[in-house]
N, C-alpha and C positions, 0 to 999 in steps of 0.2 A: 354745567352744562352737561345735559344727557345723550347717550348717541344717540348716532343720526342715521345707522345700518340696520339693518332688518340683523335679528340671530336669520340662524340657516335654518333652523327648524321655522321661523319667519316664512321665510321665499320658501321654502318646504310647502307650508300650510298656505301660499298666497297661491302659490304653483298650481296645488291640490286644488281651492274652492276655482282661482281662472277656467277647471274643465268639469267644472261644477254640471254645466248642462250636457256636455260630453254623459259626463256618471249617467244623468237620471235616464237619457235615454238606452246604456244599456240594459241588459235585463237583470234582473238581480245577480243571479249566480255570474256573470261578466263583472255586475259592482262591486263585488268579496275581491274576488281576481281584482282588480281594478283599484282597489283600497289594501292592498297585503304588496303592492309594486309600491307607491305612496309611503306601506311600511319597512318597506327594503329599505330603501332611500334614507329613511331615519337612521337607519341603521349605521350609515358612511356619514354623518353629517362631519366629522372633520374632514374626509377628504373632500368635501363639498364644497368647505369653506376655503380650502386652498386652492381650489377652482380656481380665480381674479379672475385671469381672463377669455374666459365661457360666461356666456350666458347664463342664465341664473336654471333653468329649464333644459339646457347642457347638460352640466354635471349631474343635474338632479337624475336624468335620464342613464345616463354613466352610470351613476352607483346603482338605479333599480336593473341594469345590465351587470353588475357583479353579481347582486343577490340568485339571479336567475343562473349565472356560469355559475357558480358555485350549488346548486342543486338540479343541474347538466352533470358534471362531475362527479358527485354522489351518485347521483340514478349510475351512470356507465361505472363507474367501480364495482356499484352492486350487480350489476350485469355478471362484469366482467369480473364478479367474486372477489 
């Protein structure tokens, strides 16, 4: 018997595909940022796979936010020396 549940990477891809029309209407520069958000989410597939109670997109958004916060913290450290 095969697996019936999609992998975390498949879930992320499905969510990204669901927003294809949204992405298409963004400016080219913003499309790169949009793609970077989903790439950031892929860095946290293990955490996403453990968020069983959440909707898949909620878990993907949280993973994106973690990466955004890491970048903000890094920039603040650079500014503050």
